[in-house]
C-alpha positions in Angstrom: 2.6 -3.0 -18.2 5.2 -1.7 -15.8 5.2 -3.3 -12.3 6.9 -2.7 -9.0 8.0 -6.1 -7.8 8.9 -6.3 -4.1 10.2 -9.1 -1.9 8.9 -8.7 1.6 10.2 -10.6 4.7 10.7 -10.2 8.4 14.2 -9.0 9.4 14.1 -11.4 12.4 12.9 -14.5 10.6 14.6 -16.6 7.9 14.2 -15.1 4.4 12.5 -18.3 3.2 9.4 -16.9 4.9 9.3 -14.0 2.5 6.7 -13.3 -0.2 6.5 -11.3 -3.4 4.0 -8.7 -4.4 3.6 -7.2 -7.8 2.1 -3.8 -7.9 0.9 -2.5 -11.2 2.0 1.1 -12.0 -0.9 3.3 -11.3 0.2 6.3 -13.4 0.8 4.2 -16.4 -2.6 2.5 -16.1 -4.8 5.5 -15.2 -2.7 8.2 -16.9 -2.9 10.6 -13.9 -1.1 11.2 -10.6 -2.9 10.4 -7.4 -1.7 12.1 -4.2 -3.3 12.0 -0.7 -2.6 14.0 2.4 -0.1 12.6 4.8 -2.9 13.1 7.4 -4.8 10.2 5.9 -1.9 7.9 6.4 -1.4 9.2 9.9 -5.1 8.5 10.7 -4.9 5.0 9.4 -1.7 4.3 11.5 -3.5 5.7 14.6 -6.4 3.3 13.9 -4.0 0.4 14.5 -4.0 1.3 18.2 -7.8 1.2 18.3 -8.8 -1.7 15.9 -7.5 -5.2 16.7 -7.5 -6.3 13.1 -5.4 -3.4 11.9 -1.6 -3.9 12.0 1.5 -1.8 11.3 4.9 -3.3 10.4 8.1 -1.3 10.3 10.6 -4.0 10.9 10.5 -5.7 7.5 13.2 -6.6 5.0 11.9 -5.2 1.7 13.8 -5.2 -1.5 12.8 -4.3 -5.0 13.3 -7.1 -7.5 12.9 -4.7 -10.3 14.3 -1.2 -9.8 11.9 1.3 -11.3 14.0 4.4 -10.6 13.4 4.1 -6.9 14.4 7.1 -4.8 16.3 5.8 -1.8 15.8 9.0 0.2 12.0 8.6 0.4 9.8 6.6 2.7 7.3 4.1 1.3 4.1 2.7 2.5 2.2 -0.4 1.5 -1.4 -0.7 2.5 -2.8 -4.2 2.2 -6.2 -5.4 3.2 -9.1 -7.8 2.8 -12.7 -6.5 2.8 -15.6 -8.4 4.5 -16.5 -9.4 1.0 -13.1 -11.2 0.9 -11.7 -8.9 -1.8 -8.0 -8.4 -1.4 -6.4 -5.1 -2.3 -3.1 -3.3 -2.0 -1.9 0.3 -2.5 1.8 1.2 -2.8 2.7 4.9 -1.9 5.8 7.0 -1.7 6.4 10.4 -0.2 5.1 13.0 -2.6 5.0 16.8 -2.4 5.1 18.4 1.0 2.9 16.5 3.5 1.5 14.1 0.9 2.0 10.5 -0.4 1.8 9.6 -4.1 0.3 6.4 -5.2 2.8 4.3 -7.2 1.0 1.0 -7.7 -2.0 -1.2 -7.0 -2.5 -4.9 -6.4 -4.0 -7.3 -7.5 -5.2 -6.9 -11.1 -8.8 -7.5 -10.0 -8.6 -4.4 -7.8 -7.5 -2.3 -10.8 -10.4 -3.7 -12.9 -12.8 -2.5 -10.1 -11.1 0.9 -10.0 -11.6 1.4 -13.8 -15.4 0.9 -13.2 -15.5 3.2 -10.2 -13.2 6.2 -10.2 -14.1 6.9 -6.5 -13.0 3.5 -5.3 -9.6 4.5 -3.9 -11.0 7.4 -1.9 -13.9 5.2 -0.7 -11.5 2.5 0.5 -9.3 5.0 2.3 -12.3 6.6 3.9 -13.8 3.3 5.0 -10.5 2.2 6.5 -10.6 5.2 8.8 -14.4 5.5 9.4 -15.7 2.0 8.9 -13.1 -0.5 10.2 -15.7 -3.3 10.4 -15.8 -3.3 6.6 -12.5 -5.1 6.6 -11.2 -8.4 7.9 -7.7 -7.0 8.2 -5.6 -4.0 7.3 -1.8 -4.2 7.2 0.4 -1.1 6.9 4.0 -1.7 5.9 6.3 1.3 6.5 9.8 1.3 5.1 12.7 3.2 3.6 14.7 1.5 0.9 18.5 1.2 1.3 20.7 1.0 -1.8 
């Protein structure tokens, strides 16, 4: 199974404080492309100004440990969270067609297993992040552009 493996750290802090995330390739797993409107991402980012347990990070040092034909001209977004049921999840997006973001990968494997049982899970999570912020302990949005 193809993975996107990323090393994430703060540009201002020693790199020993970094961590690694492995996102499973969504298209390979589900056999379809999933794109969302950029307005959804914009609404989630706006929520970080209203909800104290929502965070946005754009000053991170992120590098791909495995290069899966990454387009260095595009922006990337990682959405990480924990539900009030303590279920962790992550979604890895890149710029898609005009005014959209394409889902590249999901984390952890348990989240993917839940998705295979409920095809509406991704949309439900994205909707709840915007409309039901109390359904989550935390939401972190990582915004970045890769440099070669």
